[in-house]
C-alpha positions as CSV (number, residue, x, y, z in Angstrom):
1,M,187.0,77.2,133.8
2,R,183.1,78.1,132.5
3,P,184.1,81.7,133.6
4,A,187.3,81.3,131.7
5,F,185.7,80.4,128.0
6,F,182.9,82.8,129.1
7,L,185.9,85.9,129.1
8,T,187.3,84.4,125.9
9,V,183.5,84.8,124.5
10,F,183.1,88.5,126.0
11,V,187.2,89.4,124.9
12,F,186.0,88.2,121.5
13,V,183.5,89.7,120.5
14,A,184.3,92.7,122.4
15,T,186.6,93.0,119.7
16,M,184.7,92.2,116.3
17,G,182.9,95.3,117.5
18,A,185.9,97.5,117.3
19,A,186.4,95.8,114.4
20,D,183.2,95.8,112.8
21,A,183.1,100.0,113.9
22,Q,187.2,100.6,112.6
23,T,186.1,99.4,109.0
24,D,182.7,101.9,109.3
25,A,184.9,104.7,110.2
26,Q,187.6,103.0,106.6
27,D,184.2,102.7,104.9
28,G,183.3,106.1,105.3
29,A,186.6,107.7,104.1
30,R,186.6,105.4,101.1
31,I,182.3,107.5,100.6
32,A,183.2,111.3,101.9
33,E,186.7,111.0,98.9
34,Q,183.8,110.0,96.6
35,W,180.5,112.2,97.5
36,C,183.2,115.0,99.0
37,A,185.9,115.4,98.7
38,S,185.0,118.0,95.3
39,C,184.9,120.7,98.3
40,H,185.9,120.0,100.6
41,Q,189.4,118.8,102.0
42,V,187.8,114.6,103.7
43,A,191.2,114.0,105.0
44,P,194.1,115.0,107.4
45,G,196.8,116.4,105.4
46,G,195.1,116.3,101.9
47,L,194.0,119.2,99.2
48,A,191.0,121.7,100.0
49,R,189.2,122.3,96.3
50,D,186.6,124.4,97.8
51,A,186.5,127.3,100.1
52,A,184.2,124.6,101.8
53,P,185.5,123.1,105.0
54,S,187.7,121.1,106.2
55,F,186.2,117.5,107.8
56,V,188.7,117.9,110.1
57,T,186.7,121.6,111.2
58,L,183.6,120.4,110.8
59,A,184.2,117.4,113.3
60,N,185.3,119.6,115.3
61,T,183.8,122.9,115.6
62,R,180.1,121.8,116.2
63,G,179.9,120.5,119.2
64,E,180.1,117.4,120.6
65,N,176.5,115.7,118.7
66,L,177.2,114.7,115.5
67,N,173.4,114.2,115.2
68,W,173.9,117.1,112.6
69,V,176.3,115.4,110.1
70,R,173.6,113.0,109.7
71,N,170.5,115.7,109.4
72,R,172.9,117.5,106.6
73,M,173.3,113.7,104.6
74,Q,169.5,112.6,104.9
75,N,168.3,116.3,104.1
76,P,170.9,118.0,101.9
77,L,170.8,121.4,101.0
78,Y,172.7,123.1,97.9
79,P,175.2,122.3,96.6
80,M,174.7,119.2,98.1
81,T,171.6,118.3,96.8
82,G,173.7,115.9,94.6
83,I,174.0,113.3,97.7
84,N,172.2,109.9,97.4
85,L,173.6,108.1,100.0
86,S,172.1,104.8,102.1
87,R,171.8,105.0,105.5
88,R,174.2,102.9,106.1
89,E,176.7,105.2,104.3
90,I,175.2,108.3,106.1
91,E,176.9,105.8,109.1
92,D,180.1,104.5,107.8
93,I,180.8,108.9,107.7
94,V,179.4,109.7,111.0
95,A,181.6,106.7,112.3
96,Y,184.6,108.9,109.5
97,F,183.7,111.8,111.4
98,E,184.3,110.6,114.5
99,T,188.2,109.0,114.5
100,L,188.5,113.4,113.4
101,R,187.1,114.4,116.6
102,T,190.3,115.5,118.6
103,E,188.2,117.4,121.3
């Protein structure tokens, strides 16, 4: 009986982690729509408003590691200098980028 209990607890905790990751990506999409959509196409198939690359393009052309997203958001360069995001918001956007990867 104990192994079944521990297995149940393990599955429950693993499922909670997956749900948290999904919530982070959803929050990231919402934050990106608020802060980034004036220039970038944030959602696949969404409206492109500027010559800035789409999030799908960025997520799939910058290599396997998305640390550059964190770096760019933490140290924004022109024209992104007006963006001031918390670490949590940045991590949520990175989680959203992960959902856009096709490679």
